Structures are given as C-alpha cells and as structure tokens.
N, CA, C and O atoms as a DFTB+ gen file, in Angstrom:
460 C
 N C O
     1  1      52.670      -4.539      18.376
     2  2      54.114      -4.529      18.318
     3  2      54.593      -5.883      18.811
     4  3      54.047      -6.407      19.782
     5  1      55.599      -6.465      18.166
     6  2      56.108      -7.756      18.614
     7  2      56.576      -7.669      20.063
     8  3      57.224      -6.703      20.466
     9  1      56.233      -8.702      20.841
    10  2      56.594      -8.712      22.253
    11  2      58.106      -8.686      22.414
    12  3      58.823      -9.384      21.697
    13  1      58.587      -7.889      23.348
    14  2      60.009      -7.819      23.617
    15  2      60.785      -6.918      22.677
    16  3      62.009      -6.844      22.785
    17  1      60.126      -6.235      21.766
    18  2      60.815      -5.342      20.832
    19  2      60.995      -3.995      21.513
    20  3      60.063      -3.194      21.579
    21  1      62.189      -3.752      22.014
    22  2      62.478      -2.522      22.747
    23  2      62.881      -1.375      21.828
    24  3      63.054      -0.249      22.295
    25  1      63.036      -1.639      20.515
    26  2      63.485      -0.594      19.597
    27  2      62.367       0.347      19.197
    28  3      62.634       1.460      18.744
    29  1      61.133      -0.068      19.353
    30  2      60.003       0.751      18.937
    31  2      59.327       1.351      20.169
    32  3      58.935       0.613      21.073
    33  1      59.187       2.669      20.218
    34  2      58.493       3.279      21.355
    35  2      57.000       2.981      21.285
    36  3      56.438       2.830      20.200
    37  1      56.373       2.899      22.435
    38  2      54.921       2.718      22.477
    39  2      54.280       4.084      22.323
    40  3      54.655       5.040      23.001
    41  1      53.310       4.167      21.426
    42  2      52.651       5.430      21.129
    43  2      51.150       5.286      21.296
    44  3      50.587       4.229      21.012
    45  1      50.507       6.336      21.752
    46  2      49.052       6.380      21.712
    47  2      48.653       6.598      20.265
    48  3      49.287       7.377      19.553
    49  1      47.603       5.914      19.824
    50  2      47.168       6.005      18.437
    51  2      45.750       6.547      18.394
    52  3      44.878       6.092      19.134
    53  1      45.526       7.514      17.528
    54  2      44.192       8.041      17.273
    55  2      43.845       7.748      15.826
    56  3      44.612       8.088      14.925
    57  1      42.704       7.125      15.591
    58  2      42.251       6.836      14.237
    59  2      41.163       7.833      13.874
    60  3      40.189       8.005      14.607
    61  1      41.343       8.486      12.734
    62  2      40.377       9.468      12.246
    63  2      39.721       8.916      10.992
    64  3      40.383       8.271      10.180
    65  1      38.444       9.158      10.828
    66  2      37.715       8.774       9.633
    67  2      37.212      10.046       8.968
    68  3      36.643      10.919       9.623
    69  1      37.425      10.139       7.681
    70  2      37.015      11.317       6.928
    71  2      35.781      10.990       6.106
    72  3      35.682       9.911       5.521
    73  1      34.855      11.913       6.065
    74  2      33.664      11.749       5.246
    75  2      33.389      13.078       4.563
    76  3      33.471      14.140       5.179
    77  1      33.063      13.000       3.291
    78  2      32.753      14.210       2.544
    79  2      31.385      14.041       1.915
    80  3      31.120      13.040       1.249
    81  1      30.520      15.012       2.122
    82  2      29.196      15.005       1.515
    83  2      29.044      16.273       0.701
    84  3      29.461      17.349       1.132
    85  1      28.458      16.153      -0.452
    86  2      28.223      17.332      -1.271
    87  2      29.055      17.330      -2.531
    88  3      29.684      16.335      -2.891
    89  1      29.040      18.474      -3.192
    90  2      29.775      18.631      -4.443
    91  2      31.276      18.617      -4.191
    92  3      31.760      19.140      -3.187
    93  1      31.997      18.012      -5.116
    94  2      33.452      18.014      -5.022
    95  2      33.969      19.388      -5.410
    96  3      33.700      19.860      -6.515
    97  1      34.710      20.039      -4.516
    98  2      35.220      21.371      -4.850
    99  2      36.349      21.281      -5.873
   100  3      37.014      20.252      -5.993
   101  1      36.553      22.367      -6.601
   102  2      37.677      22.426      -7.536
   103  2      38.968      22.397      -6.725
   104  3      39.098      23.092      -5.718
   105  1      39.906      21.596      -7.170
   106  2      41.177      21.476      -6.465
   107  2      42.232      22.336      -7.132
   108  3      42.223      22.493      -8.354
   109  1      43.136      22.893      -6.353
   110  2      44.222      23.681      -6.956
   111  2      45.184      22.756      -7.703
   112  3      45.224      21.552      -7.448
   113  1      45.948      23.324      -8.617
   114  2      46.958      22.543      -9.323
   115  2      48.046      22.116      -8.344
   116  3      48.347      22.817      -7.378
   117  1      48.627      20.955      -8.616
   118  2      49.753      20.487      -7.818
   119  2      50.969      21.358      -8.113
   120  3      51.095      21.890      -9.216
   121  1      51.861      21.507      -7.143
   122  2      53.116      22.223      -7.423
   123  2      53.909      21.488      -8.504
   124  3      53.706      20.294      -8.722
   125  1      54.801      22.193      -9.170
   126  2      55.634      21.567     -10.195
   127  2      56.376      20.377      -9.606
   128  3      56.936      20.454      -8.512
   129  1      56.370      19.275     -10.349
   130  2      57.105      18.084      -9.934
   131  2      56.387      17.199      -8.942
   132  3      56.953      16.205      -8.487
   133  1      55.126      17.538      -8.585
   134  2      54.369      16.740      -7.620
   135  2      53.163      16.130      -8.322
   136  3      52.430      16.822      -9.029
   137  1      52.963      14.825      -8.121
   138  2      51.825      14.122      -8.709
   139  2      51.278      13.114      -7.707
   140  3      52.035      12.539      -6.923
   141  1      49.970      12.900      -7.730
   142  2      49.338      11.820      -6.989
   143  2      48.866      10.823      -8.035
   144  3      48.016      11.150      -8.863
   145  1      49.409       9.607      -8.006
   146  2      49.173       8.630      -9.063
   147  2      48.635       7.338      -8.458
   148  3      49.207       6.799      -7.510
   149  1      47.521       6.843      -9.022
   150  2      46.975       5.569      -8.560
   151  2      47.777       4.414      -9.140
   152  3      48.134       4.425     -10.318
   153  1      48.056       3.424      -8.310
   154  2      48.683       2.183      -8.770
   155  2      47.563       1.318      -9.337
   156  3      46.964       0.517      -8.620
   157  1      47.286       1.483     -10.622
   158  2      46.150       0.823     -11.260
   159  2      46.338      -0.693     -11.301
   160  3      45.379      -1.440     -11.111
   161  1      47.554      -1.149     -11.545
   162  2      47.853      -2.575     -11.556
   163  2      48.287      -2.984     -10.150
   164  3      49.313      -2.506      -9.666
   165  1      47.524      -3.864      -9.480
   166  2      47.891      -4.268      -8.121
   167  2      49.290      -4.883      -8.080
   168  3      49.639      -5.705      -8.927
   169  1      50.083      -4.481      -7.092
   170  2      51.452      -4.966      -6.983
   171  2      51.798      -5.171      -5.504
   172  3      52.003      -4.197      -4.779
   173  1      51.863      -6.431      -5.051
   174  2      52.139      -6.701      -3.640
   175  2      53.454      -6.096      -3.151
   176  3      53.526      -5.584      -2.034
   177  1      54.491      -6.156      -3.986
   178  2      55.794      -5.644      -3.575
   179  2      55.773      -4.133      -3.388
   180  3      56.401      -3.606      -2.469
   181  1      55.059      -3.445      -4.250
   182  2      54.951      -1.988      -4.167
   183  2      54.224      -1.589      -2.886
   184  3      54.662      -0.686      -2.173
   185  1      53.110      -2.266      -2.596
   186  2      52.360      -1.953      -1.378
   187  2      53.188      -2.242      -0.129
   188  3      53.149      -1.475       0.833
   189  1      53.930      -3.337      -0.140
   190  2      54.791      -3.660       0.996
   191  2      55.882      -2.603       1.169
   192  3      56.152      -2.156       2.284
   193  1      56.504      -2.210       0.064
   194  2      57.542      -1.181       0.125
   195  2      56.990       0.111       0.722
   196  3      57.593       0.684       1.630
   197  1      55.844       0.572       0.212
   198  2      55.265       1.822       0.703
   199  2      54.932       1.738       2.191
   200  3      55.238       2.653       2.956
   201  1      54.304       0.633       2.594
   202  2      53.939       0.463       4.000
   203  2      55.179       0.516       4.893
   204  3      55.185       1.209       5.911
   205  1      56.220      -0.211       4.513
   206  2      57.439      -0.269       5.339
   207  2      58.200       1.052       5.319
   208  3      58.643       1.529       6.364
   209  1      58.354       1.644       4.137
   210  2      59.139       2.876       4.017
   211  2      58.456       4.049       4.721
   212  3      59.103       4.803       5.447
   213  1      57.163       4.199       4.507
   214  2      56.435       5.313       5.123
   215  2      56.135       5.011       6.587
   216  3      56.277       5.878       7.449
   217  1      55.724       3.787       6.860
   218  2      55.299       3.419       8.204
   219  2      56.395       3.363       9.242
   220  3      56.129       3.517      10.434
   221  1      57.629       3.145       8.805
   222  2      58.746       3.071       9.761
   223  2      58.796       4.325      10.630
   224  3      58.981       4.252      11.845
   225  1      58.627       5.466       9.986
   226  2      58.687       6.749      10.710
   227  2      57.549       6.900      11.724
   228  3      57.701       7.576      12.742
   229  1      56.410       6.263      11.437
   230  2      55.231       6.416      12.283
   231  2      54.993       5.222      13.210
   232  3      53.990       5.181      13.923
   233  1      55.902       4.258      13.203
   234  2      55.760       3.101      14.078
   235  2      54.709       2.101      13.637
   236  3      54.152       1.383      14.467
   237  1      54.424       2.044      12.320
   238  2      53.472       1.045      11.826
   239  2      54.139      -0.318      11.907
   240  3      55.269      -0.484      11.447
   241  1      53.458      -1.285      12.481
   242  2      54.030      -2.618      12.614
   243  2      53.054      -3.730      12.243
   244  3      53.461      -4.887      12.146
   245  1      51.791      -3.416      12.036
   246  2      50.754      -4.436      11.881
   247  2      50.982      -5.394      10.718
   248  3      50.487      -6.520      10.751
   249  1      51.716      -4.977       9.695
   250  2      51.922      -5.849       8.529
   251  2      53.383      -6.261       8.344
   252  3      53.722      -6.865       7.326
   253  1      54.239      -5.953       9.288
   254  2      55.661      -6.251       9.111
   255  2      55.937      -7.746       8.982
   256  3      56.895      -8.139       8.316
   257  1      55.125      -8.571       9.597
   258  2      55.346     -10.018       9.540
   259  2      54.614     -10.698       8.380
   260  3      54.681     -11.920       8.247
   261  1      53.916      -9.927       7.539
   262  2      53.161     -10.523       6.438
   263  2      54.083     -11.201       5.441
   264  3      55.191     -10.737       5.173
   265  1      53.596     -12.321       4.893
   266  2      54.313     -12.974       3.801
   267  2      53.726     -12.501       2.464
   268  3      52.772     -11.724       2.423
   269  1      54.322     -12.991       1.384
   270  2      53.908     -12.552       0.050
   271  2      52.414     -12.801      -0.180
   272  3      51.734     -11.945      -0.747
   273  1      51.898     -13.941       0.244
   274  2      50.488     -14.291       0.008
   275  2      49.565     -13.258       0.657
   276  3      48.558     -12.882       0.058
   277  1      49.880     -12.802       1.840
   278  2      49.030     -11.815       2.511
   279  2      49.035     -10.480       1.761
   280  3      47.986      -9.852       1.611
   281  1      50.200     -10.044       1.291
   282  2      50.261      -8.810       0.499
   283  2      49.506      -8.991      -0.812
   284  3      48.783      -8.094      -1.246
   285  1      49.672     -10.142      -1.438
   286  2      48.972     -10.438      -2.693
   287  2      47.460     -10.375      -2.480
   288  3      46.744      -9.731      -3.246
   289  1      46.986     -11.044      -1.440
   290  2      45.545     -11.073      -1.174
   291  2      44.994      -9.676      -0.898
   292  3      43.878      -9.355      -1.307
   293  1      45.773      -8.846      -0.206
   294  2      45.333      -7.475       0.067
   295  2      45.110      -6.704      -1.228
   296  3      44.042      -6.127      -1.432
   297  1      46.109      -6.691      -2.099
   298  2      46.023      -5.831      -3.286
   299  2      45.180      -6.425      -4.403
   300  3      44.688      -5.690      -5.259
   301  1      45.003      -7.750      -4.411
   302  2      44.206      -8.377      -5.465
   303  2      42.779      -8.685      -5.021
   304  3      42.008      -9.259      -5.789
   305  1      42.415      -8.313      -3.792
   306  2      41.086      -8.619      -3.282
   307  2      39.978      -7.742      -3.841
   308  3      38.800      -8.048      -3.653
   309  1      40.330      -6.654      -4.527
   310  2      39.327      -5.783      -5.126
   311  2      38.799      -4.688      -4.216
   312  3      38.009      -3.853      -4.656
   313  1      39.220      -4.675      -2.956
   314  2      38.707      -3.680      -2.018
   315  2      39.720      -2.605      -1.647
   316  3      39.419      -1.738      -0.827
   317  1      40.914      -2.643      -2.233
   318  2      41.973      -1.697      -1.886
   319  2      42.419      -0.934      -3.124
   320  3      42.637      -1.517      -4.187
   321  1      42.550       0.368      -2.971
   322  2      43.135       1.221      -4.021
   323  2      44.299       1.964      -3.392
   324  3      44.176       2.518      -2.300
   325  1      45.434       1.974      -4.087
   326  2      46.643       2.597      -3.568
   327  2      47.044       3.761      -4.461
   328  3      47.100       3.629      -5.684
   329  1      47.319       4.888      -3.848
   330  2      47.759       6.096      -4.542
   331  2      49.106       6.504      -3.958
   332  3      49.260       6.560      -2.738
   333  1      50.078       6.787      -4.815
   334  2      51.393       7.243      -4.355
   335  2      51.575       8.713      -4.711
   336  3      51.212       9.151      -5.803
   337  1      52.139       9.460      -3.779
   338  2      52.499      10.853      -4.007
   339  2      53.946      10.875      -4.475
   340  3      54.834      10.352      -3.802
   341  1      54.173      11.478      -5.622
   342  2      55.511      11.557      -6.210
   343  2      55.982      13.001      -6.186
   344  3      55.215      13.920      -6.474
   345  1      57.237      13.193      -5.844
   346  2      57.851      14.517      -5.875
   347  2      59.207      14.385      -6.550
   348  3      60.111      13.732      -6.029
   349  1      59.339      15.008      -7.708
   350  2      60.596      14.936      -8.444
   351  2      60.967      13.525      -8.853
   352  3      62.150      13.187      -8.895
   353  1      59.972      12.686      -9.158
   354  2      60.235      11.318      -9.592
   355  2      60.506      10.336      -8.469
   356  3      60.867       9.189      -8.728
   357  1      60.337      10.767      -7.220
   358  2      60.603       9.916      -6.061
   359  2      59.325       9.776      -5.241
   360  3      58.628      10.768      -5.029
   361  1      58.991       8.554      -4.767
   362  2      57.809       8.422      -3.915
   363  2      57.974       9.246      -2.639
   364  3      59.004       9.178      -1.969
   365  1      56.939      10.025      -2.315
   366  2      56.999      10.920      -1.159
   367  2      55.922      10.610      -0.120
   368  3      55.888      11.244       0.935
   369  1      55.053       9.657      -0.396
   370  2      53.990       9.292       0.529
   371  2      52.954       8.470      -0.206
   372  3      53.064       8.267      -1.415
   373  1      51.947       7.993       0.514
   374  2      50.893       7.235      -0.156
   375  2      49.609       7.222       0.649
   376  3      49.583       7.546       1.836
   377  1      48.539       6.833      -0.043
   378  2      47.212       6.680       0.549
   379  2      46.701       5.317       0.128
   380  3      46.789       4.944      -1.042
   381  1      46.171       4.581       1.078
   382  2      45.555       3.290       0.782
   383  2      44.087       3.395       1.183
   384  3      43.771       3.569       2.360
   385  1      43.200       3.289       0.213
   386  2      41.765       3.360       0.477
   387  2      41.197       1.949       0.460
   388  3      41.443       1.184      -0.472
   389  1      40.431       1.605       1.503
   390  2      39.866       0.269       1.633
   391  2      38.352       0.384       1.651
   392  3      37.787       1.124       2.457
   393  1      37.695      -0.350       0.757
   394  2      36.226      -0.346       0.680
   395  2      35.666      -1.259       1.769
   396  3      36.125      -2.388       1.943
   397  1      34.657      -0.749       2.506
   398  2      34.063      -1.515       3.596
   399  2      32.568      -1.749       3.428
   400  3      31.918      -2.146       4.395
   401  1      32.005      -1.529       2.283
   402  2      30.573      -1.691       2.104
   403  2      30.021      -0.526       1.318
   404  3      30.781       0.292       0.800
   405  1      28.722      -0.442       1.223
   406  2      28.115       0.603       0.409
   407  2      27.318       1.562       1.279
   408  3      26.668       1.162       2.245
   409  1      27.384       2.832       0.915
   410  2      26.577       3.871       1.538
   411  2      25.904       4.605       0.396
   412  3      26.570       5.297      -0.375
   413  1      24.601       4.464       0.278
   414  2      23.906       5.075      -0.858
   415  2      24.419       4.471      -2.151
   416  3      24.467       3.249      -2.296
   417  1      24.804       5.330      -3.098
   418  2      25.301       4.856      -4.381
   419  2      26.821       4.751      -4.426
   420  3      27.377       4.255      -5.407
   421  1      27.496       5.208      -3.383
   422  2      28.961       5.224      -3.402
   423  2      29.510       4.287      -2.333
   424  3      28.935       4.173      -1.251
   425  1      30.625       3.613      -2.633
   426  2      31.224       2.741      -1.620
   427  2      31.784       3.549      -0.464
   428  3      32.243       4.678      -0.641
   429  1      31.741       2.966       0.709
   430  2      32.316       3.564       1.914
   431  2      33.788       3.169       1.968
   432  3      34.103       1.981       1.902
   433  1      34.693       4.133       2.087
   434  2      36.116       3.818       2.118
   435  2      36.774       4.466       3.317
   436  3      36.306       5.481       3.834
   437  1      37.867       3.862       3.748
   438  2      38.703       4.412       4.815
   439  2      40.098       4.591       4.264
   440  3      40.546       3.801       3.433
   441  1      40.780       5.604       4.711
   442  2      42.197       5.753       4.395
   443  2      42.982       4.985       5.441
   444  3      43.476       5.577       6.401
   445  1      43.106       3.662       5.269
   446  2      43.757       2.831       6.269
   447  2      45.226       3.161       6.439
   448  3      45.741       3.118       7.556
   449  1      45.899       3.483       5.378
   450  2      47.312       3.850       5.473
   451  2      47.500       5.169       4.757
   452  3      47.344       5.259       3.539
   453  1      47.831       6.168       5.509
   454  2      48.084       7.477       4.931
   455  2      49.411       7.951       5.490
   456  3      49.594       8.048       6.704
   457  1      50.308       8.238       4.610
   458  2      51.609       8.709       5.077
   459  2      52.322       9.486       4.005
   460  3      53.437       9.960       4.224
C-alpha cells in the first residue's frame, strides 16, 4: 500500500493455491444470463479495468501504479490467461491464471487475481 495512504484499511492477507488431480468432473450448466468467457485477445486496458474495478472492494493495490507498458507486458507475455464472468451482459468478476512452470505434462498455474 502506498505510504501515508490513510484511505485504505490494512488487512491480513491469506493466499490460497488450488490444485486438482484426476479426472475433470462434469460441471453443471451456468444459470441463465451467466457466462465465463476467456479474453482470447490480450488487452492491457481490459486487464487494468478488471483489476481496478474488482480489486477496489478487496483492497488490491499492487498494480495501481502500473503504466501502460507494464499492463501490456503482463498480458502479452504468454504466461497469463484472463477469464471474465458475465451476468446479464455486465462483467461480474474475473480470474487471472498465471503459468509458473511445468508439472508433468500440464503447466502449473495460479489464480493470481480472482474476484
């Protein structure tokens, strides 16, 4: 958090890592009007918007000072996939998966930004 910023409360943070092994279970259908859509074409502005809009509620600050080049490098680096949750045509949340290396035949990923 930027020094001297009294508007943001200090929070304890717990980071969780998810791992799934085995067969992928069948997933239920999404409710009407809800979709999870991957942003196939990297877009720095979209990723910045999602981070700021979703993260504001959770006190995310790590990328608030980033310039365009940093957002560009993140989404065009080949290691990030962004998925947006849509409800009624409006973004309702997102998941950012970041590849950190290989485990067996599948890449190891973290949900760095989930909101």
